N, C-alpha and C positions, 0 to 999 in steps of 0.2 A: 190193561187190555180192554176192560169193559167200557172205558171212556172212548176208546177208538171205535168200538162197535156201535156205541150210541151215536157218535158223530157221523158214522157211515149211514146209519138208519135215518138220522135227521136229514142228511143231504139227499138221500133217496126219496124221502117224503116231500121235501121242498121241490125236487125235480118233478114229481108227480103233480103237484099243485100248479106248477108253472106251465104245463102243457095246455094247449088249446084243444078244444074238441074238434073232431073232424066234421066238416060241413058238407052237406049234400046240396044238390042244385035247388031243392025246394026251400032251403033256409036263406037263400040270397034274396035281398030286397029287389022288387021288380024295377025300381028306378035304376039300379046298377045294370040290369039286363038291357034296359033301354039305352043307356049310355054306351054299352058295349056294341049294340047294333049300329048306333050312330058312328062310333069309331071305325067299325068295319066298313061302313059306307064311304068314309073319307080315306080309308087306306086302300081301296080298290084301285088296281092299276088300269084305269080306263082311258088314260091319256088326257083327262081334263085337269086344268089347274085347280088347286084347292079352293080358290075363291069362286069357282063355278060348280062345285060338286053338290051344293045345296039344292039345286033344281032351278025352277023357273023364276022364283023370287030373286035368286042371286043374279040371274041374267037381267032382270028388270032393274035392280039396284045398280048393276054395272053400267047399264045404258043411261040411267039418270045421272050417274056420276060423270060419265063421259061427256054428256051434253052440257052439264053445268061447268065442267072444266073448259070446254071449247067456248062457251059463252063468256066465261071470265077472261080467257086469253084474248078473245075478240075485243072485249071492252077495254082491256089493257092496251092493245095495239091502237085502238081508236083514241084513247087518252093520250098516248105518246104522240100520235100524229097531230092531234089538236094542240098540244103544248109546243110541238116543234114548228107548227105553222099557225101562228096567232092571226086573228082577223086584222086587216089593215084599216087604220083610222085615216080618213081623208082630211 
């Protein structure tokens, strides 16, 4: 019977060692708080797509990307036209 009691005591002590301490708001690293604020900003239901929720810099990058895509498409169309209509040799 004493072996049973000892094993119960041992399991109870192991359980106490495995618990984590309760944390309060002051023990959270400030970097995690900053990440939570950024996550809240991206989760707001403001009607903007996620690639524009970063602010003005996201709009600038989207504009640059759009212009570069249009220039590339235009150059591709010009190349196809030049290859389809070669210059005539007299």
